[in-house]
Backbone as a printed PyTorch tensor [residue, N CA C, xyz], in Angstrom:
tensor([[[  0.8420,  -1.4060,   0.1060],
         [ -0.0040,   0.0840,  -0.1380],
         [  1.0020,   1.2600,   0.2730]],

        [[  0.2230,   2.4690,  -0.6290],
         [  0.9380,   3.7350,  -0.6020],
         [  1.4710,   4.3120,   0.8080]],

        [[  0.2650,   4.5940,   1.3130],
         [ -0.2080,   5.1200,   2.4970],
         [  1.1410,   4.7870,   3.3730]],

        [[  1.4050,   3.5960,   4.0420],
         [  2.2360,   3.5160,   4.8210],
         [  4.0250,   3.9170,   4.5640]],

        [[  4.1540,   3.8510,   3.1040],
         [  5.3010,   3.7870,   2.9090],
         [  5.4020,   5.7220,   2.6040]],

        [[  4.2730,   6.3320,   2.4700],
         [  4.5340,   7.6930,   2.4190],
         [  4.5850,   8.2920,   4.1390]],

        [[  3.6400,   7.2170,   5.0860],
         [  3.9880,   7.8520,   6.2880],
         [  5.6600,   7.3460,   6.8530]],

        [[  6.1670,   6.2450,   6.2490],
         [  7.6440,   6.3350,   6.7390],
         [  8.4630,   7.1200,   6.3830]],

        [[  8.4710,   7.8250,   5.1400],
         [  9.5270,   8.6820,   4.3020],
         [  9.0430,  10.0460,   5.1660]],

        [[  7.8600,  10.6940,   5.1680],
         [  7.6160,  11.9630,   6.1070],
         [  8.0170,  11.7070,   7.3940]],

        [[  7.7090,  10.5070,   8.0330],
         [  8.3350,  10.5900,   9.5280],
         [ 10.0080,  10.6190,   9.4200]],

        [[ 10.7670,  10.2270,   8.7440],
         [ 11.8670,  10.0940,   8.2580],
         [ 12.2480,  11.6230,   8.3580]],

        [[ 11.5230,  12.4800,   7.5060],
         [ 11.8220,  13.6890,   7.2660],
         [ 11.0400,  15.0400,   8.2420]],

        [[ 10.1180,  14.3450,   9.2270],
         [  9.1490,  15.3450,   9.9160],
         [ 10.5320,  16.5940,  10.6790]],

        [[ 11.7390,  16.4680,  10.6850],
         [ 12.5230,  17.2740,  11.1490],
         [ 12.7280,  18.4070,  10.1170]],

        [[ 12.4180,  18.4510,   9.0920],
         [ 12.2340,  19.2950,   8.2680],
         [ 11.1060,  20.4800,   8.3130]],

        [[ 10.2980,  20.3170,   9.0960],
         [  9.3370,  20.8440,   9.3880],
         [  9.4690,  22.0450,  10.5980]],

        [[ 10.4830,  21.0830,  11.5210],
         [ 10.5730,  22.0450,  12.6160],
         [ 11.2530,  23.4720,  12.3610]],

        [[ 12.0250,  23.5620,  11.0520],
         [ 12.9350,  24.4870,  10.5400],
         [ 11.8660,  25.4100,   9.0990]],

        [[ 10.7850,  25.3050,   9.4230],
         [  9.7410,  26.2160,   8.3500],
         [  9.4190,  27.5040,   8.5130]],

        [[  9.5450,  28.6490,   8.2860],
         [  9.6650,  29.8260,   8.4050],
         [  7.9410,  29.9700,   8.5060]],

        [[  7.7100,  31.0270,   9.2540],
         [  6.5960,  31.3200,   9.4270],
         [  5.5850,  32.0260,   8.4160]],

        [[  4.5380,  31.5210,   7.7360],
         [  3.9840,  31.7710,   6.8060],
         [  3.4730,  33.4170,   6.7560]],

        [[  3.5190,  33.8900,   5.7240],
         [  3.1070,  35.3720,   5.8220],
         [  3.3130,  35.9480,   4.1890]],

        [[  2.8880,  36.6550,   3.9530],
         [  2.6460,  37.8540,   2.5940],
         [  3.9820,  37.7750,   2.5540]],

        [[  4.0260,  37.4070,   0.7910],
         [  5.4290,  37.5160,   0.3760],
         [  6.6690,  36.2890,   0.4470]],

        [[  6.0880,  35.0160,   1.3530],
         [  6.5590,  33.9400,   1.4780],
         [  6.1130,  33.0770,   0.1750]],

        [[  6.8980,  31.6390,   0.5080],
         [  6.5610,  30.5910,  -0.6170],
         [  6.2480,  29.3510,   0.3260]],

        [[  5.3200,  28.7700,  -0.3530],
         [  4.6290,  27.4340,  -0.1310],
         [  5.1150,  26.5020,  -0.9920]],

        [[  5.8450,  25.3900,  -0.4610],
         [  6.5010,  24.1440,  -1.6540],
         [  5.4350,  23.0780,  -1.0250]],

        [[  4.5570,  22.4500,  -1.8980],
         [  3.7500,  21.6110,  -1.5310],
         [  4.9440,  20.2740,  -1.1740]],

        [[  4.2790,  19.6300,  -0.3050],
         [  5.1240,  18.1840,   0.2060],
         [  4.9610,  17.3150,  -0.7230]],

        [[  6.0970,  16.3130,  -1.0280],
         [  6.3840,  15.9100,  -2.3690],
         [  4.9150,  14.6050,  -2.6490]],

        [[  4.1810,  14.1470,  -1.7280],
         [  3.5590,  13.3930,  -2.1650],
         [  1.8020,  13.8490,  -2.0840]],

        [[  1.7560,  15.3800,  -1.9440],
         [  0.3820,  15.7100,  -2.2710],
         [ -0.5880,  15.3290,  -3.2050]],

        [[ -2.0480,  14.7210,  -2.9680],
         [ -2.8400,  14.0290,  -4.0580],
         [ -3.3270,  15.1030,  -4.9940]],

        [[ -3.8420,  16.4470,  -4.1280],
         [ -4.6870,  17.6460,  -5.1320],
         [ -3.7540,  17.7370,  -6.3790]],

        [[ -4.6020,  17.4410,  -7.2670],
         [ -3.9980,  17.7200,  -8.6170],
         [ -3.5320,  19.1470,  -9.1020]],

        [[ -4.5570,  20.2650,  -8.2840],
         [ -4.2570,  21.2430,  -8.2990],
         [ -2.5620,  21.8000,  -7.8130]],

        [[ -2.3750,  21.2910,  -6.6120],
         [ -1.4420,  21.7850,  -5.9980],
         [  0.1900,  20.6790,  -5.9380]],

        [[ -0.0270,  19.6260,  -7.0440],
         [  0.7810,  18.7950,  -6.5270],
         [  2.4020,  19.2470,  -7.2390]],

        [[  3.1410,  19.2370,  -6.3840],
         [  4.5100,  19.6930,  -6.7650],
         [  4.5970,  21.1210,  -7.2800]],

        [[  3.7960,  22.2050,  -6.5290],
         [  3.9280,  23.3630,  -6.5600],
         [  4.1240,  24.2230,  -5.8070]],

        [[  4.8500,  25.3730,  -6.3600],
         [  5.8210,  26.6190,  -5.5840],
         [  4.2770,  27.6200,  -5.6030]],

        [[  3.7250,  27.9020,  -4.3260],
         [  2.9450,  29.1310,  -4.3560],
         [  3.3850,  30.4750,  -3.7910]],

        [[  3.2010,  31.7050,  -4.5060],
         [  3.3360,  32.8510,  -3.8980],
         [  2.6080,  32.9690,  -2.8540]],

        [[  2.4890,  33.1890,  -1.6780],
         [  1.5640,  33.9840,  -0.8360],
         [  1.0770,  35.7960,  -0.8420]],

        [[  0.6340,  36.0740,  -1.2670],
         [  0.1990,  37.3930,  -1.8200],
         [ -0.3710,  38.4150,  -0.4200]],

        [[ -1.0700,  37.1780,   0.0790],
         [ -1.5730,  37.6180,   1.5930],
         [ -1.8150,  36.4670,   2.4290]],

        [[ -1.7290,  37.1280,   3.8060],
         [ -2.1680,  35.9230,   4.6720],
         [ -2.3850,  36.8060,   5.8890]],

        [[ -3.3710,  36.4240,   6.4660],
         [ -3.8420,  37.1910,   7.6660],
         [ -5.1210,  36.0730,   8.1950]],

        [[ -5.5910,  37.1050,   9.0500],
         [ -6.8310,  36.2320,  10.0700],
         [ -8.2000,  36.0950,   9.0490]],

        [[ -7.9130,  36.8100,   7.9810],
         [ -9.2070,  36.4090,   7.0690],
         [ -9.1120,  35.3720,   6.0170]],

        [[ -7.6750,  35.2720,   5.8850],
         [ -7.5960,  33.8810,   4.9890],
         [ -6.2270,  34.3350,   4.3210]],

        [[ -6.0570,  33.6750,   3.3050],
         [ -4.8940,  33.7230,   2.3260],
         [ -5.0800,  33.1930,   0.7980]],

        [[ -4.2690,  33.7400,   0.2380],
         [ -4.3120,  33.8020,  -1.1140],
         [ -2.9920,  34.0470,  -1.8660]],

        [[ -2.9040,  33.2580,  -3.2650],
         [ -1.6340,  33.8810,  -3.8910],
         [ -1.5520,  32.8640,  -5.1880]],

        [[ -0.6200,  32.8010,  -5.8660],
         [ -0.4400,  32.0630,  -7.2140],
         [  0.7200,  30.9040,  -7.3240]],

        [[ -0.0780,  29.8200,  -8.3400],
         [  1.0970,  28.9240,  -8.6370],
         [  1.9840,  29.5070,  -9.4310]],

        [[  3.2560,  29.2590,  -8.8430],
         [  4.5220,  29.8410,  -9.9830],
         [  4.6110,  28.9340, -10.9980]],

        [[  4.5360,  27.8090, -11.0120],
         [  5.0020,  26.7530, -11.9260],
         [  4.1500,  25.8660, -12.4570]],

        [[  2.9060,  26.6170, -13.0700],
         [  2.0490,  25.7040, -13.9640],
         [  1.5470,  27.1150, -15.0280]],

        [[  2.8080,  26.6630, -16.1690],
         [  2.3880,  27.5150, -17.0910],
         [  1.2210,  26.7760, -18.0680]],

        [[  0.2410,  27.5780, -18.5720],
         [ -0.7150,  27.1640, -19.6070],
         [ -0.0790,  27.0600, -20.9210]],

        [[ -1.0450,  26.6430, -22.1470],
         [ -0.4040,  26.9140, -23.4850],
         [ -0.8410,  28.2840, -23.9420]],

        [[ -1.5950,  28.7990, -22.9130],
         [ -2.4940,  30.3180, -23.3720],
         [ -1.2980,  31.2630, -23.3680]],

        [[ -1.5500,  32.1740, -24.1590],
         [ -0.6100,  33.5580, -24.2330],
         [ -1.4260,  34.8740, -23.6940]],

        [[ -0.8810,  35.9700, -23.3400],
         [ -1.7030,  37.3060, -22.7720],
         [ -2.5490,  37.7620, -23.7960]],

        [[ -2.0260,  37.5510, -24.9540],
         [ -2.9510,  38.0480, -26.2220],
         [ -4.2860,  37.4210, -26.0650]],

        [[ -4.4100,  35.9110, -25.7410],
         [ -5.4640,  35.2940, -26.1160],
         [ -6.5150,  35.6520, -25.0950]],

        [[ -6.2180,  36.1080, -23.8200],
         [ -7.3680,  36.7610, -22.9980],
         [ -7.2410,  38.4650, -23.1510]],

        [[ -6.1590,  38.8690, -23.8470],
         [ -6.2270,  40.3270, -24.0780],
         [ -5.8230,  40.8330, -25.6240]],

        [[ -7.2430,  40.7920, -26.4590],
         [ -6.2790,  40.6870, -27.9580],
         [ -5.6990,  41.8090, -28.1440]],

        [[ -5.6290,  43.4220, -27.7590],
         [ -5.0400,  44.3140, -27.9550],
         [ -3.5040,  44.0020, -27.3090]],

        [[ -3.1400,  43.2370, -26.7930],
         [ -1.7940,  42.7330, -26.2530],
         [ -1.2010,  41.8220, -26.7210]],

        [[ -1.5670,  41.5200, -27.6910],
         [ -1.0200,  40.1090, -28.6850],
         [  0.3960,  40.3280, -29.0870]],

        [[  1.1980,  41.6710, -29.1650],
         [  2.5820,  41.5860, -29.4070],
         [  3.0510,  41.2690, -28.1830]],

        [[  2.6480,  41.2880, -27.1160],
         [  3.5740,  41.3160, -25.8420],
         [  3.7400,  39.7590, -25.3460]],

        [[  4.5980,  39.2390, -25.9120],
         [  4.8590,  37.8310, -25.4640],
         [  5.3700,  37.3400, -23.8790]],

        [[  4.1490,  36.9550, -23.3370],
         [  3.9490,  36.7520, -22.2590],
         [  3.0930,  35.3360, -21.9870]],

        [[  3.6180,  34.2790, -21.0890],
         [  2.7500,  33.2550, -20.9830],
         [  1.4110,  33.5940, -19.8840]],

        [[  0.5000,  32.5490, -20.0490],
         [ -0.4330,  32.9360, -19.0150],
         [ -0.4640,  31.8810, -18.2240]],

        [[ -0.3310,  32.0530, -16.8400],
         [  0.1050,  30.5400, -15.7820],
         [ -1.1640,  30.3520, -14.8780]],

        [[ -0.8500,  28.9990, -14.8650],
         [ -2.3110,  28.6330, -13.8720],
         [ -2.2120,  29.2540, -12.6030]],

        [[ -2.6870,  30.3630, -12.0470],
         [ -2.6130,  30.3890, -10.6340],
         [ -3.4360,  29.8230,  -9.2980]],

        [[ -4.4640,  29.1700,  -9.9540],
         [ -5.1570,  28.1260,  -8.6090],
         [ -6.5530,  28.0530,  -9.0000]],

        [[ -7.1930,  27.2110,  -8.3120],
         [ -8.0790,  26.6840,  -9.1120],
         [ -9.5210,  27.8490,  -8.6350]],

        [[ -9.2960,  28.9440,  -7.7860],
         [-10.5770,  29.9380,  -7.5850],
         [-10.3160,  31.2410,  -8.7780]],

        [[-11.8950,  30.9080,  -9.1150],
         [-12.4620,  32.3180,  -9.9850],
         [-11.0130,  31.9040, -11.4250]],

        [[-11.0980,  30.7770, -12.0840],
         [-10.2730,  30.5010, -13.0070],
         [-10.5240,  31.4560, -14.5920]],

        [[-11.8770,  32.3840, -14.5930],
         [-11.6710,  33.3270, -15.5580],
         [-11.1330,  34.2700, -15.0970]],

        [[-10.3410,  35.0280, -14.1010],
         [ -9.8320,  36.2240, -13.6280],
         [ -8.6110,  35.9290, -13.8280]],

        [[ -8.3520,  37.3400, -14.2730],
         [ -7.0160,  37.6200, -14.8050],
         [ -5.9170,  38.5420, -13.6720]],

        [[ -4.8740,  38.3290, -13.1660],
         [ -3.9820,  38.6340, -11.9070],
         [ -2.3330,  38.6240, -12.5630]],

        [[ -1.7220,  39.3000, -12.1470],
         [ -0.5270,  39.5920, -12.6620],
         [  0.5430,  39.9190, -10.7990]],

        [[  1.7120,  39.4660, -11.2180],
         [  2.4740,  39.9360, -10.2420],
         [  3.9310,  40.7540, -11.1360]],

        [[  4.4720,  41.8980, -10.3890],
         [  5.5840,  42.4740, -11.6670],
         [  6.3280,  42.9780, -10.5190]],

        [[  7.3130,  43.5060, -11.1240],
         [  8.5570,  44.5330, -10.6810],
         [  8.4890,  46.0860, -11.1730]],

        [[  7.0710,  46.4960, -11.1770],
         [  7.1430,  47.9870, -11.4340],
         [  6.1750,  48.9210, -10.8660]],

        [[  6.2810,  48.6720,  -9.3790],
         [  5.2710,  49.2140,  -8.7730],
         [  5.7950,  50.5040,  -8.4180]],

        [[  6.9350,  51.0490,  -9.0350],
         [  6.9650,  52.7120,  -9.0790],
         [  6.4040,  53.2030, -10.2060]],

        [[  6.1960,  52.4830, -11.4390],
         [  5.2650,  53.2740, -12.2760],
         [  3.9160,  52.9820, -12.5430]],

        [[  3.0850,  51.7110, -11.9540],
         [  2.1300,  51.2480, -11.8380],
         [  1.1880,  51.5560, -10.5860]],

        [[  0.3800,  52.5420, -10.3320],
         [ -0.5880,  53.0390,  -9.1790],
         [ -0.8990,  51.8280,  -8.9270]],

        [[ -1.1390,  52.1320,  -7.2790],
         [ -1.8200,  51.2480,  -6.5320],
         [ -1.7330,  49.4950,  -6.4710]],

        [[ -0.0850,  49.2590,  -6.9460],
         [  0.2740,  48.1960,  -6.9790],
         [  0.5100,  48.0020,  -5.6000]],

        [[  0.8440,  46.4690,  -4.9420],
         [  0.6450,  45.9720,  -3.5210],
         [  1.9210,  45.6190,  -2.9540]],

        [[  2.7440,  45.8360,  -2.5010],
         [  3.9450,  45.3940,  -1.9900],
         [  3.6770,  44.5720,  -1.6510]],

        [[  4.6970,  43.2030,  -1.7850],
         [  4.4800,  41.9430,  -1.0050],
         [  5.8050,  41.2370,  -0.6030]],

        [[  7.0140,  41.9790,  -1.2490],
         [  8.1820,  41.6380,  -1.0300],
         [  9.0840,  42.3620,  -1.3140]],

        [[ 10.8350,  42.2190,  -1.5820],
         [ 11.5640,  43.2940,  -1.6970],
         [ 11.3160,  43.3990,  -3.3970]],

        [[ 10.7080,  44.8720,  -3.3970],
         [ 10.8330,  44.6650,  -5.0510],
         [  9.5550,  44.1120,  -5.7100]],

        [[  8.7810,  43.2720,  -5.1530],
         [  7.8510,  42.5580,  -6.0170],
         [  6.3870,  43.0760,  -5.4620]],

        [[  5.5440,  42.9720,  -6.2980],
         [  4.0290,  43.7690,  -6.3240],
         [  3.2700,  42.7030,  -6.8650]],

        [[  1.8450,  43.0940,  -6.7660],
         [  0.9150,  42.1920,  -7.4650],
         [ -0.1780,  43.5130,  -7.6190]],

        [[ -0.7760,  43.4600,  -8.7790],
         [ -1.8370,  44.2680,  -8.9030],
         [ -1.5940,  45.4810,  -9.4480]],

        [[ -2.2660,  46.5220,  -9.2870],
         [ -2.4450,  47.9730,  -9.6790],
         [ -3.2100,  48.0790, -10.8370]],

        [[ -3.2020,  49.6210, -11.0680],
         [ -3.8980,  49.9580, -12.2390],
         [ -4.0160,  49.4950, -13.2330]],

        [[ -4.7280,  48.4640, -13.9900],
         [ -4.7920,  47.7740, -15.4010],
         [ -4.6510,  48.7860, -16.5310]],

        [[ -5.6470,  50.0790, -16.2440],
         [ -5.2460,  50.7550, -17.2880],
         [ -3.9680,  51.5190, -17.6120]],

        [[ -2.9250,  51.4940, -16.5240],
         [ -1.6400,  52.1530, -16.7880],
         [ -0.6680,  50.8730, -17.1820]],

        [[ -1.1980,  49.6300, -16.6900],
         [ -0.5000,  48.7680, -17.0350],
         [ -0.5730,  48.0900, -18.5550]],

        [[ -1.4930,  48.4710, -19.0670],
         [ -2.0240,  48.0460, -20.9790],
         [ -1.0470,  49.1170, -21.2740]],

        [[ -1.0110,  50.2350, -20.9490],
         [ -0.6170,  51.2670, -21.6400],
         [  1.3970,  50.8920, -21.7000]],

        [[  1.5930,  50.7880, -20.5030],
         [  3.0380,  50.6680, -20.1760],
         [  3.5360,  49.3050, -21.2990]],

        [[  2.4660,  48.2790, -21.5360],
         [  2.7430,  47.0760, -22.2880],
         [  2.6370,  47.3450, -23.6290]],

        [[  1.6740,  48.2090, -24.2280],
         [  1.9160,  48.5890, -25.5020],
         [  2.9230,  49.3260, -25.8480]],

        [[  3.3680,  50.1700, -25.0810],
         [  4.7730,  50.9190, -25.4100],
         [  5.8200,  50.0820, -25.4200]],

        [[  5.8390,  48.6040, -25.0060],
         [  7.0870,  48.0650, -24.5190],
         [  7.5660,  48.6230, -23.4460]],

        [[  7.3080,  49.2260, -22.6070],
         [  8.0670,  50.1020, -21.5160],
         [  8.1240,  48.8300, -20.2120]],

        [[  7.6330,  47.6430, -20.5310],
         [  7.8820,  46.9640, -18.8470],
         [  8.4070,  45.4250, -19.8610]],

        [[  9.5120,  44.9610, -19.2480],
         [ 10.3400,  43.7980, -19.8830],
         [  9.3760,  42.7870, -19.4370]],

        [[  9.3890,  41.9070, -20.2950],
         [  8.3720,  40.5670, -19.8550],
         [  8.6620,  39.5140, -18.9260]],

        [[ 10.3910,  39.8260, -18.8630],
         [ 11.0080,  38.7540, -17.7040],
         [ 10.4760,  39.3740, -16.2750]],

        [[  9.7120,  40.6860, -16.2290],
         [  9.5940,  41.1420, -15.0110],
         [  8.2300,  41.2160, -14.2550]],

        [[  7.4350,  40.5220, -15.1190],
         [  5.9550,  40.4720, -15.0020],
         [  5.4730,  39.2170, -15.3910]],

        [[  4.6260,  38.7160, -14.3340],
         [  3.8140,  37.1290, -14.6940],
         [  2.3750,  37.3980, -14.5050]],

        [[  1.9240,  36.7050, -15.9340],
         [  0.2230,  36.8540, -15.5240],
         [ -0.3240,  35.4360, -15.0680]],

        [[ -1.6230,  35.5130, -14.3710],
         [ -2.0180,  34.0590, -14.1420],
         [ -3.3500,  34.2330, -14.3020]],

        [[ -4.3150,  33.1260, -14.4800],
         [ -5.3490,  32.9350, -14.5730],
         [ -5.9420,  32.3230, -13.5060]],

        [[ -6.7400,  32.6600, -12.6280],
         [ -7.4250,  32.3680, -11.5530],
         [ -6.3770,  32.4880, -10.4210]],

        [[ -6.6030,  31.9820,  -9.1430],
         [ -5.7030,  32.0150,  -8.2870],
         [ -5.5930,  30.6550,  -6.9610]],

        [[ -5.1650,  30.6920,  -5.9820],
         [ -5.1200,  29.8940,  -4.8630],
         [ -5.5420,  30.6460,  -3.4820]],

        [[ -6.4210,  29.7750,  -3.1070],
         [ -7.4170,  30.6640,  -1.7470],
         [ -7.5150,  29.7180,  -0.7550]],

        [[ -7.4100,  30.2920,   0.1830],
         [ -7.6850,  29.2950,   2.0550],
         [ -8.6690,  30.2210,   2.7900]],

        [[ -9.0210,  30.1760,   3.7050],
         [ -9.7880,  30.4070,   4.5380],
         [ -9.1480,  30.0100,   5.8810]],

        [[ -9.0760,  30.9040,   6.9710],
         [ -8.3070,  30.9300,   8.0180],
         [ -7.9170,  29.7790,   8.1700]],

        [[ -8.9730,  28.9110,   8.9420],
         [ -8.7830,  27.4750,   9.5010],
         [ -8.0200,  26.5110,   8.1280]],

        [[ -8.5970,  27.0000,   6.9040],
         [ -8.0910,  25.7430,   6.2270],
         [ -6.3310,  25.6600,   5.9500]],

        [[ -5.8510,  27.1970,   5.8650],
         [ -4.4030,  26.8670,   5.5740],
         [ -3.5740,  26.8200,   6.8530]],

        [[ -4.3420,  26.7930,   7.8040],
         [ -3.8640,  26.7070,   9.2720],
         [ -3.2400,  25.1850,   9.5250]],

        [[ -4.8580,  24.6410,   9.0700],
         [ -4.8970,  23.1570,   9.1620],
         [ -4.1040,  22.3250,   8.5310]],

        [[ -3.5400,  22.3090,   6.9560],
         [ -2.6490,  22.0670,   6.2360],
         [ -1.5970,  22.3590,   6.4570]],

        [[ -1.1880,  23.2800,   6.9520],
         [  0.3210,  23.7290,   7.7580],
         [  0.6560,  22.7420,   8.7100]],

        [[ -0.5270,  22.7310,   9.5240],
         [ -0.5430,  21.7990,  10.8330],
         [ -0.1300,  20.2810,  10.3600]],

        [[ -0.8120,  19.8940,   9.2920],
         [ -0.7840,  18.4490,   8.7040],
         [  0.4420,  18.5210,   7.7520]],

        [[  1.4400,  19.4850,   7.9290],
         [  2.8120,  19.3570,   7.0070],
         [  2.4320,  19.1940,   5.7990]],

        [[  1.6970,  19.8080,   5.2180],
         [  1.3230,  19.7230,   3.8980],
         [  1.8930,  20.6410,   2.7040]],

        [[  2.6830,  21.3500,   3.8330],
         [  3.5810,  22.7050,   2.8360],
         [  4.8190,  23.0320,   3.6690]],

        [[  5.7340,  23.3360,   2.8180],
         [  7.0830,  23.9030,   3.4080],
         [  7.1710,  25.5000,   3.1320]],

        [[  7.4860,  26.3990,   4.0220],
         [  7.4260,  27.2510,   4.1720],
         [  9.0590,  28.3020,   3.8880]],

        [[  9.1540,  28.9340,   2.8020],
         [ 10.5040,  29.5370,   2.7660],
         [ 10.3020,  30.7970,   2.3660]],

        [[ 11.4460,  31.8690,   2.2200],
         [ 11.2670,  33.1520,   1.6190],
         [ 11.3420,  32.9460,   0.0340]],

        [[ 10.9320,  33.8870,  -0.2670],
         [ 10.6830,  34.3040,  -1.8770],
         [ 12.0870,  34.7820,  -2.4190]],

        [[ 12.3440,  34.5060,  -3.4860],
         [ 13.2160,  35.7430,  -4.2720],
         [ 12.8630,  36.0720,  -5.4440]],

        [[ 13.1280,  37.0240,  -6.1430],
         [ 12.8990,  37.1730,  -7.5460],
         [ 13.1740,  36.2940,  -8.5380]],

        [[ 14.2080,  35.6670,  -7.9290],
         [ 14.7970,  34.7020,  -9.4460],
         [ 13.7460,  33.4200,  -9.3540]],

        [[ 13.2800,  33.4560,  -8.4300],
         [ 12.2690,  32.1710,  -8.4900],
         [ 10.8250,  32.4360,  -8.7590]],

        [[ 10.4930,  33.8720,  -8.4270],
         [  9.3320,  34.2460,  -9.0450],
         [  8.8630,  34.4980, -10.3550]],

        [[  9.7930,  34.9090, -10.8790],
         [ 10.2530,  35.1000, -12.4750],
         [ 11.0080,  34.0250, -13.3590]],

        [[ 10.9570,  33.0540, -12.4400],
         [ 12.1560,  31.7340, -12.8690],
         [ 11.4340,  31.3820, -14.4340]],

        [[ 12.3460,  31.4300, -15.6660],
         [ 11.9860,  30.7090, -16.5850],
         [ 11.5810,  29.2090, -16.6270]],

        [[ 12.5050,  28.5930, -15.9190],
         [ 12.3020,  27.1930, -16.1330],
         [ 11.4330,  26.5340, -14.7200]],

        [[ 10.1130,  27.0770, -15.1940],
         [  8.8660,  26.3340, -14.1980],
         [  9.1450,  25.5370, -13.9160]],

        [[  9.3960,  24.1780, -14.9660],
         [  8.9650,  23.2350, -15.1030],
         [  9.9740,  22.2100, -13.6900]],

        [[ 11.1290,  23.0550, -13.4520],
         [ 11.7730,  22.1770, -12.3160],
         [ 11.9720,  23.4660, -11.1780]],

        [[ 11.2050,  24.2310, -11.0030],
         [ 11.1300,  25.1950,  -9.8700],
         [ 10.9320,  24.5000,  -8.2920]],

        [[  9.7800,  23.7430,  -8.3340],
         [  9.7990,  23.1260,  -7.3070],
         [ 11.2350,  22.3320,  -6.7240]],

        [[ 11.6060,  21.3730,  -7.5670],
         [ 12.7790,  20.9950,  -7.1580],
         [ 14.0340,  21.6860,  -6.9320]],

        [[ 14.3430,  22.8260,  -7.8640],
         [ 15.0310,  23.7730,  -7.6380],
         [ 15.4410,  24.3100,  -6.3050]],

        [[ 14.3500,  24.8080,  -5.7820],
         [ 14.4620,  25.7080,  -4.6360],
         [ 14.4910,  24.6740,  -3.3170]],

        [[ 13.8810,  23.3720,  -3.4630],
         [ 14.2550,  22.3820,  -2.4720],
         [ 15.6670,  22.2480,  -2.2460]],

        [[ 16.4610,  22.1830,  -3.5530],
         [ 17.8600,  21.7810,  -3.6160],
         [ 18.5800,  23.1240,  -3.2550]],

        [[ 18.1520,  24.1370,  -3.2760],
         [ 18.9800,  25.2100,  -2.8480],
         [ 18.8460,  25.6340,  -1.4090]],

        [[ 17.7440,  24.7170,  -1.0010],
         [ 17.8730,  24.9800,   0.8630],
         [ 18.4450,  24.0980,   1.3600]],

        [[ 19.0540,  22.8840,   0.5730],
         [ 20.2590,  22.1710,   1.0780],
         [ 19.5960,  21.0950,   2.1530]],

        [[ 20.4540,  20.6340,   2.6600],
         [ 20.3360,  19.3240,   3.5550],
         [ 19.3710,  18.4910,   3.2920]],

        [[ 18.5870,  18.3000,   4.3500],
         [ 17.2060,  17.1580,   3.8390],
         [ 16.4550,  17.5720,   3.0980]],

        [[ 16.2530,  18.9650,   2.6570],
         [ 15.4940,  19.1650,   1.5450],
         [ 15.7020,  18.7950,   0.0830]],

        [[ 16.9480,  18.4750,   0.0580],
         [ 17.6970,  17.9620,  -1.3320],
         [ 17.2870,  16.4870,  -1.4560]],

        [[ 17.1190,  15.8180,  -0.4670],
         [ 16.4280,  14.2090,  -0.5930],
         [ 15.0710,  14.3710,  -0.5890]],

        [[ 14.4770,  15.3450,  -0.1430],
         [ 13.0450,  15.3500,  -0.5220],
         [ 12.6160,  15.6770,  -2.2100]],

        [[ 13.7850,  16.5620,  -2.6760],
         [ 13.5080,  17.1080,  -4.0750],
         [ 13.6110,  15.6990,  -5.1170]],

        [[ 14.5530,  14.6590,  -4.3320],
         [ 14.5700,  13.8210,  -5.5200],
         [ 13.5230,  12.2550,  -4.9500]],

        [[ 12.4040,  12.8960,  -4.0030],
         [ 11.4990,  11.6540,  -4.2610],
         [ 10.5870,  11.6360,  -5.2530]],

        [[ 10.5540,  10.1930,  -5.6270],
         [  9.8420,  10.0140,  -6.7380],
         [  8.4290,  10.3600,  -6.3010]],

        [[  7.6000,  10.5010,  -7.4910],
         [  6.2070,  10.9970,  -7.6870],
         [  5.3960,  10.0680,  -6.6490]],

        [[  5.6750,   9.0620,  -7.3240],
         [  5.2820,   7.5980,  -7.0140],
         [  6.0940,   7.0720,  -5.9460]],

        [[  5.7160,   7.0430,  -4.5820],
         [  6.4070,   6.2600,  -3.5020],
         [  6.9960,   4.8750,  -3.8560]],

        [[  5.9570,   4.3670,  -4.4190],
         [  5.9310,   2.6280,  -4.5670],
         [  7.2970,   2.6640,  -5.7170]],

        [[  7.8090,   3.6000,  -6.5040],
         [  9.0810,   3.3730,  -7.2720],
         [ 10.3290,   3.5380,  -6.3990]],

        [[ 10.4410,   3.9770,  -5.2570],
         [ 11.4710,   4.2140,  -4.6150],
         [ 12.0910,   2.8060,  -4.0840]]])
């Protein structure tokens, strides 16, 4: 059976969670290696808000086959992929960027990292090629938790919590981002990065 194998591996790695950072705005959540929810399997989630009312953020490593121009035809010349931010409101468009100094109403979530802001200003900047595609990321949908839900998932060790970095948030090799961050954390995290998706194969 799979469950005893998972339990044994996670028991061996339980000390990892003792070194988790506190979940808060601007931090990154890394799903534990055997999470079964297909929405969050081996995902990297940037928390944009985390308070007593709940938490929300965007999955950084699920690129879709769509581009910004598919959602906003007038921006078809701005070459930017759309990422799957999460299962909540999948028809909504969101963005994380490094242009808080020129996009009014942007909300700071970390050192030089922002989300949202004036969409009208954003469109003008994009149409005038005044924003580097490498400094902005677009998402359809988002990930959200109510206060009790995220607290319970953290208690169940469903997530590793670590600090965010611009190079991770705007990383182009999203397919390997989950493993990359775990390897950079070092120690036992490197072992977790190499766990097979199917523990029966280990």
